[in-house]
C-alpha positions in Angstrom: -14.7 27.1 -58.6 -18.3 26.3 -59.6 -17.8 22.7 -58.6 -16.4 23.9 -55.3 -19.4 26.1 -54.6 -21.8 23.3 -55.6 -20.0 20.8 -53.3 -20.4 23.3 -50.4 -24.0 23.9 -51.2 -24.8 20.2 -51.4 -23.2 19.6 -48.0 -25.1 22.5 -46.5 -28.3 21.6 -48.2 -28.3 18.2 -46.5 -28.4 20.0 -43.2 -31.0 22.5 -44.3 -33.2 19.8 -45.9 -33.1 17.9 -42.6 -34.4 21.0 -40.8 -37.6 20.7 -42.9 -38.3 17.0 -42.4 -37.8 14.3 -39.8 -39.9 11.1 -39.8 -40.5 10.0 -36.2 -39.5 13.4 -34.9 -41.5 16.3 -33.5 -42.1 19.1 -35.9 -41.2 22.3 -34.1 -44.1 24.1 -35.8 -46.5 22.0 -33.8 -45.1 23.2 -30.4 -45.9 26.3 -28.3 -43.8 29.4 -28.9 -43.1 31.8 -26.0 -45.6 30.2 -23.7 -43.5 28.1 -21.3 -42.1 30.1 -18.4 -38.3 30.0 -18.2 -37.0 29.0 -14.7 -34.3 31.1 -13.0 -31.3 29.0 -12.1 -30.6 31.4 -9.2 -33.9 30.6 -7.6 -32.9 29.7 -4.0 -34.7 26.4 -4.3 -32.5 25.4 -7.3 -29.2 26.5 -5.8 -27.1 23.8 -4.1 -27.3 24.0 -0.3 -23.6 23.6 0.5 -22.4 22.6 3.9 -19.7 24.8 5.5 -18.2 22.6 8.3 -16.7 24.4 11.3 -13.9 21.8 11.6 -11.6 20.4 9.0 -12.2 22.8 6.1 -12.7 26.0 8.1 -12.3 29.5 6.6 -15.6 29.2 4.7 -14.6 26.0 2.9 -17.6 24.0 1.7 -18.5 20.4 1.0 -21.2 18.7 -1.0 -21.9 15.4 -2.7 -23.3 15.5 -6.3 -24.5 12.6 -8.5 -25.2 12.0 -12.1 -28.3 9.9 -12.7 -31.5 9.3 -14.6 -34.3 11.8 -14.4 -37.1 13.3 -16.4 -37.8 16.8 -17.6 -40.9 18.8 -18.6 -39.5 20.9 -21.4 -42.8 22.3 -22.6 -43.3 19.8 -25.3 -46.8 18.7 -26.0 -48.0 15.5 -27.8 -48.5 16.6 -31.4 -51.3 14.0 -31.9 -53.7 15.8 -29.5 -52.0 19.2 -28.9 -52.5 19.2 -25.2 -50.8 16.3 -23.4 -47.4 17.3 -21.9 -44.5 15.0 -23.0 -42.0 13.9 -20.5 -38.3 13.7 -21.6 -35.9 11.2 -20.0 -32.6 12.9 -19.3 -29.3 12.3 -17.5 -28.7 15.1 -15.1 -26.9 16.3 -11.9 -28.5 16.2 -8.5 -27.7 16.1 -4.8 -26.6 12.7 -3.7 -29.3 11.1 -1.7 -31.8 13.9 -2.4 -35.4 12.7 -3.3 -35.9 15.6 -5.7 -33.9 13.8 -8.4 -31.8 14.8 -11.3 -32.4 17.9 -13.4 -31.6 19.5 -16.7 -29.8 21.8 -16.4 -28.1 20.7 -13.2 -28.6 22.7 -10.0 -26.6 25.9 -9.7 -23.4 26.3 -7.6 -23.1 29.7 -6.1 -19.9 30.2 -4.2 -17.4 32.7 -3.1 -14.1 33.5 -4.9 -11.0 32.2 -3.0 -13.0 29.9 -0.8 -12.4 26.2 -1.4 -15.2 23.9 -2.3 -15.0 20.1 -2.1 -17.3 18.2 -4.4 -17.6 14.5 -4.2 -18.9 13.3 -7.5 -20.9 10.0 -7.9 -21.9 8.2 -11.1 -25.3 6.5 -10.8 -25.7 5.7 -14.5 -25.2 2.0 -14.1 -25.6 -0.7 -16.8 -29.3 -1.0 -16.1 -29.6 2.5 -17.6 -28.5 1.4 -21.0 -27.8 4.5 -23.1 -30.1 7.4 -23.2 -29.5 8.5 -26.8 -30.3 5.9 -29.4 -30.6 5.9 -33.2 -33.3 4.8 -35.7 -33.3 1.2 -34.5 -35.2 2.6 -31.5 -37.9 3.9 -33.8 -40.3 1.2 -32.7 -40.9 3.5 -29.7 -42.3 6.2 -31.9 -46.1 6.2 -32.0 -46.5 4.2 -28.8 -47.7 7.3 -27.0 -46.2 9.8 -24.7 -43.6 8.7 -22.1 -45.1 9.4 -18.7 -42.4 8.0 -16.5 -38.9 6.4 -16.8 -40.6 3.0 -16.6 -42.1 3.6 -20.0 -38.7 4.2 -21.6 -36.8 1.4 -23.4 -33.1 1.6 -22.6 -32.3 -1.5 -24.5 -32.0 0.1 -28.0 -28.6 0.5 -29.8 -26.7 3.4 -28.2 -25.5 6.4 -30.3 -21.9 5.8 -29.1 -19.5 5.6 -32.1 -17.3 2.7 -31.1 -14.8 3.6 -33.9 -14.0 6.8 -32.1 -11.1 7.2 -29.6 -13.2 7.0 -26.5 -13.1 5.8 -23.0 -13.8 2.1 -23.7 -11.6 2.0 -26.8 -8.4 2.8 -24.9 -5.7 0.1 -24.8 -6.6 -2.2 -22.0 -10.2 -1.0 -21.9 -11.6 -2.8 -24.9 -13.4 -5.4 -22.9 -15.7 -2.8 -21.2 -19.0 -1.8 -22.6 -21.9 0.4 -21.5 -24.1 -2.6 -21.4 -21.8 -4.4 -18.9 -20.2 -1.6 -17.0 -22.4 1.5 -17.4 -21.5 4.9 -18.8 -18.2 6.6 -17.9 -18.3 10.3 -16.8 -15.9 12.9 -15.6 -17.0 16.3 -14.4 -15.2 19.4 -15.6 -15.5 22.9 -14.1 -15.3 25.0 -17.2 -13.4 28.1 -16.6 -12.2 27.0 -13.2 -8.6 27.8 -12.1 -8.3 24.2 -10.9 -5.4 22.0 -9.8 -4.7 19.3 -12.5 -6.1 16.3 -10.5 -9.5 18.1 -10.3 -9.6 19.6 -13.7 -11.8 16.9 -15.3 -9.4 15.7 -17.9 -11.1 13.3 -20.4 -9.0 10.3 -19.2 -9.9 10.8 -15.6 -13.3 9.1 -16.2 -15.0 6.6 -13.9 -17.9 4.2 -14.3 -20.5 3.5 -11.7 -19.2 2.0 -8.5 -15.7 2.7 -10.0 -16.0 -0.5 -11.9 -13.9 1.1 -14.6 -11.4 3.9 -13.9 -9.6 6.0 -16.5 -5.8 5.6 -16.9 -5.2 8.9 -15.0 -8.1 8.6 -12.5 -7.1 9.6 -8.9 -10.4 9.8 -7.1 -13.9 11.3 -7.3 -13.3 14.0 -4.7 -12.5 17.3 -6.3 -11.2 20.3 -4.4 -11.9 23.6 -6.3 -9.9 26.4 -4.8 -11.8 29.0 -6.7 -8.7 31.2 -6.8 -10.1 33.7 -9.3 -12.5 36.7 -9.4 -16.3 36.5 -9.8 -17.4 35.0 -13.1 -20.0 32.9 -14.8 -18.5 29.4 -14.9 -20.3 26.2 -15.8 -19.8 22.5 -15.1 -20.4 19.7 -17.6 -19.2 16.2 -18.4 -15.9 15.7 -20.3 -15.6 11.9 -20.7 -13.3 10.9 -23.5 -15.0 10.5 -26.9 -18.6 10.9 -25.6 -18.6 14.4 -24.2 -21.1 15.5 -26.9 -23.5 12.7 -26.0 -23.3 13.1 -22.2 -23.8 16.9 -22.4 -26.6 16.5 -24.9 -28.3 14.1 -22.4 -28.4 16.9 -19.8 -25.1 16.9 -17.9 -24.4 20.7 -17.6 -25.2 23.4 -15.1 -24.1 26.9 -13.9 -21.3 27.6 -11.3 -21.4 31.2 -10.3 -18.5 32.8 -8.4 -19.1 35.9 -6.3 -16.6 38.3 -4.7 -16.6 41.5 -2.7 -17.6 43.6 -5.7 -19.9 41.3 -7.5 -21.8 40.1 -4.4 -25.0 39.1 -6.0 -26.8 41.2 -3.4 -28.9 44.3 -3.6 -26.7 47.4 -3.0 -23.5 45.7 -4.3 -20.7 48.2 -5.0 -21.1 47.9 -8.7 -24.8 48.6 -8.7 -25.4 45.3 -10.7 -29.0 43.9 -10.8 -29.3 41.1 -8.2 -31.8 38.2 -7.9 -34.6 38.2 -9.0 -33.3 40.6 -11.6 -30.2 38.4 -12.4 -30.9 35.4 -14.6 -28.4 32.9 -16.0 -29.6 31.6 -19.4 -28.2 28.3 -20.8 -29.1 28.2 -24.5 -29.0 24.9 -26.2 -30.4 23.2 -29.3 -32.1 19.8 -29.3 -34.2 17.4 -31.3 -37.0 15.3 -30.0 -38.8 12.1 -31.0 -42.5 12.0 -31.1 -42.8 10.4 -27.7 -40.6 13.1 -26.0 -37.2 11.4 -26.1 -34.1 13.3 -26.9 -32.8 12.4 -30.4 -29.2 12.6 -31.6 -28.6 11.5 -35.2 -26.1 8.7 -35.2 -27.0 6.0 -37.7 -27.2 5.7 -41.5 -30.7 6.7 -42.4 -31.4 8.7 -39.3 -33.1 12.1 -39.9 -30.4 14.9 -39.9 -27.6 12.4 -40.2 -24.6 12.7 -42.4 -21.0 11.7 -41.7 -19.7 12.9 -45.2 -19.4 9.3 -46.4 -21.4 8.4 -49.5 -22.9 5.1 -48.3 -23.7 3.1 -45.2 -20.0 2.3 -44.7 -20.6 1.5 -41.1 -23.7 -0.6 -41.7 -27.1 0.3 -40.5 -26.6 -1.0 -37.0 -23.3 0.8 -36.2 -23.2 4.4 -35.1 -21.2 6.8 -37.2 -20.8 10.3 -35.7 -21.3 13.5 -37.6 -18.9 16.4 -38.1 -21.4 18.8 -36.5 -24.9 18.7 -35.0 -27.7 21.3 -35.3 -31.0 20.8 -33.5 -34.3 22.2 -34.7 -35.5 23.2 -31.2 -34.0 26.1 -29.2 -34.0 25.4 -25.5 -33.3 27.8 -22.6 -32.7 26.4 -19.1 -34.3 23.2 -20.3 -37.5 24.8 -21.8 -38.4 25.1 -25.4 -38.7 28.7 -26.7 -39.7 30.0 -23.2 -40.7 33.4 -22.1 -40.2 35.5 -18.9 -42.4 38.2 -17.5 -40.1 41.1 -16.5 -40.5 44.5 -14.9 -39.6 47.8 -16.7 -36.1 48.0 -15.2 -32.5 46.8 -15.7 -31.9 43.1 -15.7 -28.6 41.2 -15.7 -28.7 38.3 -18.1 -25.8 35.8 -18.0 -25.8 34.1 -21.4 -24.2 30.6 -21.9 -24.0 29.0 -25.3 -24.4 25.3 -24.4 -24.9 24.1 -27.9 -22.9 21.3 -29.5 -22.0 23.1 -32.7 -24.2 26.2 -33.1 -22.9 29.7 -33.0 -25.4 32.3 -31.7 -25.6 35.8 -33.2 -27.7 37.4 -30.5 -29.9 40.5 -30.9 -32.7 42.0 -28.9 -35.8 42.9 -30.9 -38.7 45.0 -29.6 -42.1 43.8 -30.9 -45.7 44.1 -30.0 -46.9 42.1 -27.0 -47.8 38.5 -28.0 -45.9 38.7 -31.3 -44.0 35.6 -32.2 -41.9 36.9 -35.1 -39.2 39.6 -35.2 -40.4 40.8 -38.5 -41.1 44.5 -38.4 -39.5 44.7 -34.9 -36.9 47.3 -33.7 -33.4 46.2 -32.7 -32.4 47.5 -29.3 -28.9 48.0 -28.0 -27.7 46.5 -24.7 -24.6 46.6 -22.5 -22.0 43.8 -22.3 -20.3 44.1 -18.9 -18.4 40.8 -18.8 -17.6 37.5 -20.4 -16.2 34.1 -19.6 -13.7 35.1 -16.9 -15.4 38.0 -15.3 -16.3 41.7 -15.6 -14.6 44.5 -17.4 -15.2 47.7 -19.2 -18.8 47.9 -20.5 -19.5 48.2 -24.2 -22.8 49.1 -25.8 -23.6 46.6 -28.5 -26.4 45.8 -31.0 -25.2 42.2 -31.5 -22.9 39.7 -29.9 -21.7 36.5 -31.4 -21.5 33.7 -28.8 -19.5 30.6 -29.7 -20.2 27.3 -28.1 -19.1 27.3 -24.4 -18.7 31.1 -24.3 -20.5 33.3 -21.8 -21.5 36.9 -21.9 -22.8 39.1 -19.1 -25.4 41.4 -20.5 -27.5 44.2 -18.9 -30.7 45.1 -20.7 -32.9 48.0 -19.9 -36.6 47.1 -20.2 -37.8 50.5 -19.0 -38.8 51.8 -22.4 -40.8 48.7 -23.3 -43.7 48.5 -20.9 -46.6 46.4 -22.4 -44.3 45.2 -25.2 -42.3 42.1 -25.9 -38.5 41.7 -26.4 -37.5 38.7 -28.5 -33.9 37.4 -28.4 -33.1 36.8 -32.1 -30.4 34.5 -33.4 -29.0 34.9 -36.9 -26.0 32.6 -36.5 -27.4 30.1 -39.0 -28.2 26.4 -39.0 -24.8 25.3 -40.4 -21.1 25.5 -39.6 -20.2 29.1 -38.9 -17.6 30.7 -41.2 -17.1 33.9 -39.3 -19.6 36.2 -41.0 -23.3 36.6 -40.2 -25.1 34.5 -42.8 -27.4 36.2 -45.2 -31.2 35.6 -45.2 -32.1 32.0 -44.6 -35.2 29.9 -44.5 -35.3 29.4 -40.8 -38.2 27.6 -39.2 -37.8 28.7 -35.6 -34.1 28.6 -34.7 -33.8 32.3 -35.4 -35.7 32.9 -32.2 -34.5 31.9 -28.7 -36.9 33.3 -26.1 -39.1 36.3 -25.3 -39.4 38.8 -22.4 -42.9 40.2 -21.8 -42.6 43.6 -20.0 -45.3 44.4 -17.5 -46.6 47.9 -17.1 -45.2 48.8 -13.7 -42.5 47.7 -11.3 -43.8 45.1 -8.9 -41.0 45.0 -6.3 -39.7 47.9 -4.3 -36.0 46.9 -4.8 -34.2 50.0 -6.2 -32.8 49.8 -9.8 -29.2 51.1 -9.2 -27.4 50.2 -12.4 -26.3 52.9 -14.8 -23.5 52.4 -17.4 -20.3 53.6 -15.7 -16.9 54.2 -17.2 -15.9 50.8 -16.0 -17.4 47.8 -14.2 -14.6 45.8 -12.8 -14.3 42.9 -10.4 -10.9 42.0 -8.9 -7.9 41.0 -10.8 -9.2 41.4 -14.3 -6.1 43.0 -15.7 -3.7 40.6 -17.4 -0.1 40.6 -18.6 1.5 43.2 -20.7 4.2 41.0 -22.2 4.8 37.3 -23.0 7.9 35.1 -22.3 7.3 33.0 -25.4 5.2 32.7 -28.5 3.7 29.4 -29.5 1.9 28.6 -32.8 -1.1 26.3 -32.9 -2.9 25.1 -36.0 -6.6 24.4 -36.7 -6.9 21.9 -39.6 -9.3 19.6 -41.4 -8.1 16.1 -42.2 -9.6 12.7 -42.5 -9.8 9.7 -40.2 -9.0 6.1 -41.2 -12.5 5.7 -42.8 -12.3 9.0 -44.8 -14.6 10.9 -42.6 -13.9 14.6 -42.1 -11.8 15.1 -39.0 -11.2 18.5 -37.5 -7.7 18.6 -35.9 -5.3 20.6 -33.8 -1.6 20.6 -34.3 1.6 22.7 -34.5 2.6 25.4 -37.0 6.3 24.4 -37.2 8.4 21.7 -35.5 7.7 20.9 -31.9 10.1 21.6 -29.0 9.7 21.0 -25.2 10.1 23.8 -22.6 13.8 23.2 -22.5 14.2 23.6 -26.3 14.7 19.9 -27.0 13.1 18.4 -30.1 9.9 16.4 -29.6 9.8 13.4 -32.0 7.2 10.8 -33.0 7.3 7.5 -31.1 9.5 4.7 -32.3 6.5 2.3 -32.5 5.4 0.0 -35.3 2.5 2.3 -36.4 4.8 5.3 -36.7 7.5 3.3 -38.3 5.1 2.0 -41.0 4.0 5.6 -41.6 7.7 6.7 -41.9 7.2 9.1 -39.0 9.1 7.4 -36.2 11.9 9.5 -34.9 11.0 12.6 -37.0 10.3 15.9 -35.2 6.6 16.4 -34.7 4.9 19.0 -36.9 1.4 19.7 -38.2 -1.8 17.8 -37.4 -1.8 15.6 -34.3 -4.4 13.4 -32.6 -5.2 13.3 -28.9 -3.0 10.3 -28.0 0.2 11.6 -29.8 3.0 12.9 -27.5 2.5 16.3 -25.9 3.8 19.1 -28.1 2.7 22.0 -25.8 5.1 21.8 -22.9 5.1 25.0 -20.8 7.3 26.3 -18.1 5.6 26.8 -14.8 4.5 30.4 -14.3 5.4 31.3 -17.9 3.3 33.9 -19.8 2.8 32.7 -23.3 1.3 34.1 -26.5 -0.6 31.5 -28.4 -1.0 32.2 -32.1 -4.0 30.2 -33.3 -3.7 29.7 -37.1 -7.1 28.7 -38.5 -6.4 26.8 -41.7 -9.8 25.3 -41.9 -13.1 26.4 -43.3 -15.0 26.8 -40.0 -14.7 29.2 -37.1 -13.6 27.2 -34.0 -14.2 28.2 -30.4 -10.9 27.2 -28.8 -10.9 26.5 -25.0 -7.8 26.3 -22.8 -8.3 24.6 -19.5 -6.7 26.2 -16.4 -6.1 29.7 -17.6 -7.9 32.9 -18.4 -6.5 34.8 -21.3 -6.8 38.1 -23.2 -7.0 38.7 -26.9 -3.8 40.3 -28.2 -4.6 40.7 -31.9 -6.0 39.2 -35.0 -4.1 39.0 -38.4 -4.6 37.4 -41.8 -2.7 34.4 -43.1 -0.8 35.0 -46.4 -0.9 32.0 -48.8 1.8 31.1 -51.3 1.0 32.4 -54.8 1.5 28.9 -56.2 -1.0 27.5 -53.7 -3.8 29.5 -55.1 -5.0 27.8 -58.3 -6.3 29.7 -61.3 -9.9 29.2 -60.2 -9.2 30.6 -56.7 -9.0 27.2 -54.9 -6.3 26.5 -52.4 -4.1 23.5 -53.3 -3.3 21.3 -50.3 -1.3 18.6 -51.9 2.5 18.7 -52.3 3.4 21.8 -54.2 6.4 21.5 -56.6 6.6 25.1 -57.7 6.1 27.1 -54.5 7.1 30.7 -54.8 8.2 30.9 -51.2 6.1 34.0 -50.6 3.4 32.5 -48.3 1.9 29.6 -46.6 1.1 26.3 -48.3 0.6 22.6 -47.3 2.0 19.2 -47.6 0.0 16.1 -46.6 1.2 13.5 -44.1 -0.1 10.3 -42.6 -2.1 10.8 -39.4 -1.9 8.0 -36.9 -5.3 7.2 -35.4 -5.8 5.8 -31.9 -5.9 2.2 -33.2 -2.7 2.5 -35.3 -4.6 3.0 -38.6 -3.8 5.8 -41.0 -5.8 8.9 -41.6 -4.7 12.0 -43.5 -3.3 15.2 -42.0 -1.2 18.2 -43.0 2.0 20.2 -42.4 2.2 23.9 -43.1 5.2 25.0 -45.1 6.6 28.5 -44.8 3.8 29.8 -42.5 3.5 33.5 -43.3 1.5 36.4 -42.0 -0.2 39.0 -44.3 2.0 41.9 -43.3 0.5 44.1 -46.1 -2.8 44.4 -44.2 -1.3 44.2 -40.7 -3.4 43.7 -37.7 -7.1 43.4 -38.3 -8.9 46.5 -36.9 -11.1 45.8 -33.9 -14.0 47.3 -35.7 -13.9 44.3 -38.2 -14.6 41.8 -35.4 -16.6 44.0 -33.0 -19.5 41.5 -32.8 -17.2 39.1 -30.9 -16.7 41.6 -28.0 -13.3 40.3 -27.3 -11.9 42.8 -24.8 -13.0 40.9 -21.7 -11.0 38.1 -20.0 -11.9 34.8 -21.6 -11.3 31.1 -21.6 -12.9 30.4 -25.1 -11.8 32.4 -28.1 -13.3 32.2 -31.6 -10.5 31.4 -34.2 -11.8 32.7 -37.5 -10.9 31.0 -40.9 -7.9 32.4 -42.6 -6.8 34.3 -39.6 -4.2 34.2 -36.8 -5.8 34.9 -33.4 -3.2 35.6 -30.7 -4.1 35.2 -27.0 -2.0 35.7 -23.9 -2.2 33.6 -20.7 -0.2 32.8 -17.6 0.2 29.1 -16.8 0.5 29.1 -13.1 -0.4 25.6 -12.0 1.7 22.5 -12.8 0.4 19.3 -14.4 -1.7 17.8 -17.2 -4.4 20.0 -18.9 -5.9 20.1 -22.3 -7.0 22.5 -25.0 -9.6 21.8 -27.6 -12.3 23.1 -29.9 -15.5 23.4 -27.9 -17.7 22.3 -30.8 -18.4 19.1 -29.0 -18.6 16.9 -32.1 -15.1 18.2 -33.1 -13.4 17.6 -29.7 -14.8 14.1 -29.5 -13.3 13.3 -32.9 -9.7 14.3 -32.0 -9.8 18.1 -32.1 -8.3 18.1 -28.6 -4.7 18.0 -27.3 -2.9 17.9 -24.0 -0.7 20.7 -22.7 1.6 20.1 -19.8 2.9 22.7 -17.4 6.3 21.7 -16.0 8.4 18.6 -16.7 6.7 16.1 -19.0 5.9 12.7 -17.5 7.1 9.6 -19.3 3.7 8.8 -20.9 3.5 12.3 -22.6 7.1 12.4 -23.9 8.0 12.0 -27.5 10.0 9.2 -29.0 13.7 8.7 -29.7 14.8 11.2 -32.3 17.5 8.8 -33.5 15.0 6.0 -34.1 16.1 3.8 -37.0 13.8 4.1 -40.0 12.5 1.2 -42.0 14.2 0.5 -45.3 11.3 1.8 -47.4 11.5 5.1 -45.5 15.2 5.5 -46.2 14.8 5.0 -49.9 12.9 8.2 -50.3 12.5 11.4 -48.4 8.9 11.9 -49.6 6.3 11.4 -47.0 4.1 8.5 -48.0 0.4 9.0 -48.5 -2.2 6.8 -46.8 -3.2 3.7 -48.7 -6.1 4.0 -51.1 -8.2 1.6 -49.0 -7.8 3.8 -45.9 -9.4 6.9 -47.4 -12.5 7.7 -49.4 -11.5 9.9 -52.4 -15.1 11.2 -52.7 -15.0 12.3 -49.1 -11.6 14.1 -49.6 -13.1 15.9 -52.6 -16.1 17.2 -50.6 -14.3 18.2 -47.4 -11.4 19.8 -49.4 -14.0 21.7 -51.4 -15.5 23.0 -48.2 -12.1 24.2 -47.2 -11.2 25.5 -50.7 -14.4 27.5 -50.8 -13.5 29.4 -47.6 -10.0 30.0 -48.7 -11.0 31.1 -52.2 -13.4 33.6 -50.7 -10.7 35.0 -48.4 -8.3 35.2 -51.3 -10.8 37.1 -53.4 -11.6 39.4 -50.4 -7.9 40.2 -50.0 -7.6 40.9 -53.7 -10.4 43.3 -53.6 -8.7 45.0 -50.6 
């Protein structure tokens, strides 16, 4: 157990140490804190001006053309060498096609009406001359040359941070000849939380390069029709290209998409009494790192500051990018500004929070301090009202903290009236490391425990009435969901390894897979699956993105999804297409024989299982290129019926009673959600830790009959002779895995499971 704890601490200390150093990077302590003004994305000048043609669309339908291109941003950074010169940060952002204003980070805001269609024609202007925005340490020659003043000063020729070993757009079969240098960067926009038809959902394989020089295997066109058939909500749009979502979003490709309806009108005097602009403010919270010349920095290469891929040496070489399991920046950024502030009046404000970070969970509190204070030490925590979440409004709840996982949104109303001439700091205690479900203890934060500040002026400036008071219920239209499910489906969250031995977070099934008609879904009868002795066997356990679809759903079915988290981390799980409700949370019960004497959880083949709980057996995991990684199958999956459902009070900080499209699956728990799948076609579900989804923690689900390219293989496929000689599942070859990496990542998992086992024993 001691070794397990040490392994975990070593892995985490690599991250913490990186927070304290970074040659060639800007030290956050040299930068202004709560000085830069935060912009309001609902400022009319920042909202897309959408045409509403009187012919063709009619009935309020809108049309607009939006591009992705190169731009620059003033984030509030100053040159640390002189302490005064503003640094310009090159970004890739969204903008109006043909508009001279350019591209922004975050992208301009869509504000539109529920149930009114909106047609968006998307354009990709990141051609090959753009190179790639994010580069690793071999771009360090740029450091020290002085501040970048315009895009002309930026060198796009350096080695990109794209990990070519990943399953990504240009590694697909038939696409290997394409490169960013020759064909530009692929993109595909996704309306996150949108109740969208499948062709317009932004599936990762719908990508397209500039001038459509490369089109994804399922690309249809670049004109998306969003029917917006849902109530008012805080949605957002971002890139979703296969294998590079984390990089494209980090570069700036994200923005708000606000839906209004007859209740939540966004206007003064609305039926719900909600604060309206300028007292309504969307806040996109992200974390970033910056080079000394103002560039964005994303660690990607051996030797980069902050970089670790859990391998013990430069296995990929110093000139080849190797992606990390998670990414935590040392700058907190809100609406594109570092640690900003806002001057507010003593009245109620509506704050729409979005966690737009790659991997960071936010544990948000409001702390009252003296005016101009920059620390929360000695401050007073203040409660606030949560009135909505991802998919709209609901019954308000008064909270002192809310945990916001990556991609989640929370609609908060804060009353500034008692705090005239004082400052409110948004505090974050979510930690600088993978989130395990509990709020971390005291840590040596630099500045990531603070997000932004509100300075409260003495008197109200505007004459607009403050109409909001906490009612018994704040409800927009159609927020009630289903009271029963037609079917229960079990989804697993796992940790495995890719073909190089790197930690690989994965999705899969808990139990054998069947299609919507009850027929077995089997592995393909291809050479790779035959060599792994999987061909023709019923699919079960961990799966990668390209494997046959195991989640095949009847059109209009209501399903309960049990999300079994068998990993060490909390994962924010996002389902495209649907809104869902939390049904319950339960504990997983593990087999007595799977818990070793030191409290660790054994994941190898267990010979002496007692049959009283869940345990594992390992299995080969076919990667996109046919090589072997390592995955798992759960045996005898069992719920902890002794403790029953987990009381809501035990997870109150997640504020789960609102309709959502992202749910936090906690380690050692089964999180059950309920959704109606009411549009046919190809969609996906994934962890919204972007570094996880890019490295295979993403799977397709299909509503309706499976198309040929998503079906499983022949269940009567003839096995190779070596597979017929033994029923034991062969392990990956020694050369395909790093034993030292297995030890470390398994130790991370064991530590979490051991802690949970001890916790249950105490109970």
